[in-house]
C-alpha positions as CSV (number, residue, x, y, z in Angstrom):
1,M,-142.6,155.3,108.4
2,P,-143.5,152.0,106.2
3,L,-140.7,149.8,104.5
4,D,-140.4,149.2,100.7
5,V,-138.9,145.6,99.8
6,I,-136.5,146.2,96.8
7,P,-134.7,143.2,95.5
8,N,-130.9,143.6,95.1
9,G,-130.3,141.0,92.2
10,E,-129.0,138.6,94.3
11,G,-132.1,136.8,95.4
12,R,-132.4,138.8,98.6
13,A,-134.5,141.9,99.5
14,V,-133.4,144.8,100.7
15,M,-135.6,147.0,103.1
16,Q,-135.9,150.4,102.2
17,Q,-137.9,153.2,104.2
18,V,-140.9,154.7,102.0
19,E,-143.0,157.6,103.1
20,L,-146.6,157.3,102.1
21,Q,-149.1,160.6,102.3
22,A,-152.4,160.4,103.8
23,G,-154.8,158.3,101.1
24,E,-151.5,156.8,99.6
25,R,-151.4,153.1,99.1
26,M,-148.2,150.8,98.5
27,L,-148.5,147.3,96.8
28,V,-146.0,144.8,98.2
29,Q,-145.5,141.7,96.2
30,L,-144.9,138.3,97.8
31,R,-143.1,135.6,96.0
32,E,-142.6,132.2,96.3
33,E,-140.5,129.4,94.5
34,Q,-142.6,126.4,93.3
35,L,-140.9,122.7,92.9
36,Y,-142.2,121.1,89.4
37,A,-140.5,118.0,87.4
38,I,-139.8,117.9,83.9
39,K,-139.4,114.4,82.4
40,A,-137.8,113.4,79.5
41,W,-137.2,109.8,77.5
42,V,-133.6,108.8,78.0
43,E,-132.0,105.4,76.8
44,A,-131.6,103.5,79.9
45,G,-129.9,100.5,78.1
46,A,-130.3,98.0,75.2
47,I,-130.7,94.2,74.7
48,L,-128.1,93.0,71.9
49,V,-130.0,89.7,70.6
50,R,-127.4,87.3,68.5
51,K,-128.4,84.4,66.2
52,G,-125.6,81.6,65.8
53,V,-125.5,78.7,63.3
54,E,-124.4,75.4,65.0
55,T,-123.1,72.6,62.6
56,T,-123.3,68.9,63.7
57,T,-123.2,65.8,61.9
58,Q,-126.1,63.4,62.1
59,S,-125.9,59.8,61.0
60,I,-129.4,58.1,60.7
61,P,-130.0,54.5,59.9
62,V,-131.3,53.5,56.4
63,E,-132.6,50.1,55.3
64,V,-131.5,49.6,51.9
65,L,-133.0,46.4,49.5
66,H,-131.1,45.1,46.7
67,E,-131.5,41.9,44.5
68,E,-128.7,39.4,43.4
69,V,-128.6,36.7,40.4
70,A,-125.4,34.8,40.3
71,V,-125.1,34.7,36.5
72,E,-123.3,37.1,33.8
73,R,-123.2,40.6,34.4
74,K,-123.4,43.4,31.9
75,A,-122.8,47.0,33.0
76,V,-125.9,49.1,31.9
77,N,-125.9,52.2,34.2
78,R,-129.1,53.6,33.3
79,V,-131.4,55.5,35.5
80,L,-135.1,54.5,35.5
81,A,-137.4,57.3,34.5
82,Q,-140.4,58.3,36.9
83,G,-142.7,55.7,36.9
84,E,-140.8,53.2,34.9
85,T,-140.3,49.6,36.3
86,A,-137.5,47.4,35.4
87,V,-139.3,44.2,33.7
88,P,-137.7,40.6,32.9
89,R,-137.5,40.2,29.1
90,E,-136.3,37.1,27.0
91,E,-133.6,37.6,23.9
92,G,-133.8,34.3,22.4
93,N,-133.0,31.7,24.7
94,V,-131.7,34.2,27.2
95,L,-133.6,35.4,30.2
96,I,-132.5,38.7,30.9
97,V,-133.5,39.9,34.3
98,P,-132.6,43.5,35.1
99,V,-130.9,43.8,38.6
100,V,-131.8,47.0,40.3
101,H,-130.8,48.7,43.6
102,E,-131.7,51.7,45.5
103,E,-129.4,54.6,45.0
104,L,-129.2,57.0,48.2
105,V,-130.0,60.8,47.6
106,V,-129.0,62.8,50.7
107,M,-131.0,66.1,50.7
108,K,-130.5,69.0,53.1
109,R,-133.5,71.4,53.7
110,L,-133.6,74.4,55.8
111,V,-136.6,73.9,58.6
112,V,-137.5,76.9,60.6
113,K,-137.1,75.4,64.3
114,E,-138.8,78.1,66.5
115,E,-139.4,81.9,66.4
116,I,-138.4,84.6,69.0
117,H,-141.2,87.0,69.7
118,I,-139.7,90.5,71.5
119,T,-142.2,92.7,72.9
120,K,-141.3,96.2,74.1
121,R,-143.9,98.2,76.4
122,R,-143.7,101.4,78.4
123,V,-144.0,101.2,82.2
124,S,-145.2,103.9,84.5
125,E,-143.8,104.1,87.8
126,Q,-144.3,106.8,90.6
127,R,-141.2,108.5,92.1
128,E,-141.2,111.4,94.7
129,V,-138.6,114.4,94.2
130,S,-138.0,116.9,96.6
131,D,-135.9,120.0,96.9
132,T,-135.3,123.2,99.1
133,V,-137.8,125.9,98.1
134,R,-138.0,129.6,99.1
135,R,-140.9,131.8,99.7
136,E,-140.8,135.5,100.4
137,T,-142.6,136.7,103.6
138,L,-143.7,140.3,105.0
139,T,-142.9,141.5,108.3
140,L,-144.7,145.2,109.0
141,D,-143.0,147.2,111.8
142,S,-144.6,150.5,112.8
143,E,-142.6,153.6,114.2
144,G,-144.8,156.4,116.3
145,M,-148.6,156.6,115.4
146,A,-148.3,154.9,112.0
147,Q,-150.8,152.0,112.3
148,V,-150.0,148.6,110.7
149,P,-153.1,146.7,109.1
150,T,-153.7,142.8,109.4
151,R,-154.2,140.8,106.2
152,D,-157.9,141.3,106.3
153,G,-157.3,145.0,106.4
154,T,-158.1,146.0,110.0
155,P,-155.9,147.7,111.9
156,R,-153.5,145.9,114.2
157,T,-154.2,146.8,118.2
């Protein structure tokens, strides 16, 4: 009498005897588990980039020229126009010689010192994953005169 395999809902099979009539066939499905992997992007970390400003005092030497005349001085305090020069002149019998000096004008300017280029790239690496898998097998036993065929359909001897 052949056996029928019935799943019991707990992942196990229960054997049950089924009687076949002459010419009847019985289909038994064999199942197996297969292992497959699913990939998903997850955040692995981050880079925090901070930019700061440092303030330092710098001193630079500057050569400054001046002229001197030891006579009578009268304050004028007039800034020369662009391209204008101070020229000596005479008023009566007095020679007027303008005395000029260079006035320092300190300016600050913002200069790009360097640039930071950050590049992100995807990297693929091969990893091996493993787990236990199950596969159903079939064992056929016969009682009495019943013949159990082999996989290719020929009767066992």
